[in-house]
N, C-alpha and C positions, 0 to 999 in steps of 0.2 A: 416284395421289395418295391420301393417306390422308384420312379425315374430319377429323382434326386440322388438316391442311394446308389443306383446302378451307375450313374455318371461319375461317382467318386472311386469306383473300383479300379485299381491300377494306378491311381494318383499317388504322388509322393508327398509326405508331410515331414516337417522338421519339428521334433519335440523341443520344448522350451530350453532343455539342457543341451541341445545341439545335434543330437543324433537324428539320422534320417530313417524313415519307415515308409513302406508301401502298403496302402490299404488293400487288403485281399478280399474282403467281403463283410457281410453282416450275418449275425446269428442271434438266436434267442437263448437265454438261460433256461435250462430245462425245468428248473424249480420255480423261478419267479416270472418267467417269460419276458424279462427285461431285455431290451434291444442291446446287443453287443457289437463292437467293432472287432474284426479280426485283421491283424496287421503284422507285417514281417519286417524285422530289422534289416537294414541295408548295410550292415557292418558285422564283423565277427562271424559267427556261425549261421547268421541269417535266421535266427530264432523266430518262431511264430508266437504271437501274443494275442490276448483278448482283453478287452477293457469295456466297461459300460459306455454306450454311445454318448450318454449325457456327459460323462466325464471326458471322453475323447475330444468332444467338440466344445468343452466349456472354456470360459475365460477365467484366468487365475490371476492372483496378485502375488508377486515375489519381490522382495527388496524394494517395496514401494512402487513397483511398476506393474501395470496391468497388461496382460498378454494372453494369447491363445495357448492352451496346453500343447496343441498340435497345430502348426500353421501350414496351410496348403501351399505347396511350392508351385510356382507358375510354369516351370519347365516340365517337360515329360508328357507322355501320353497316358490316358486312362483306358478304360474298357472300350473295345471296338475302335481304338485309335483316336478317341476323343482327346483333344488338347485340354489338359487340366486347367489352363488359364481361362477357359471358357466357362468353368464352374463358378458361378457368381455366389456372393455371400448369401443371397436369397435362397440358393439351393441348400446351403447348410442350415439356414433358418427353417426351411421346409422339412428337413430331416428331423430337426429338433421338435418341431410342431407335431410331426407324424408320430413320434415316440412319446409325446406328452411331456417333453422336457421343458417346453415353453408354451404359453397360451397362444 
């Protein structure tokens, strides 16, 4: 796990549809070795979910608007009490580069 990834563990994100999630960790798909994000819903039964990291951090277009699929929320603490607002956009770019999602 990279330092950039470790810094995001425990941070909260808002899905473009409005629900909030906490990033719990990173994992690899056992068949493809694709980097995955493990995250927990902060509503309902608190379900645990997994999604390809490339998809989790991607920018999407809906109704003519460009937005992040999951937007990092600036409040709250991440791993080891790190303030999530200290996680810069370059950290997320570093994650995407590390998994080969961007050059």
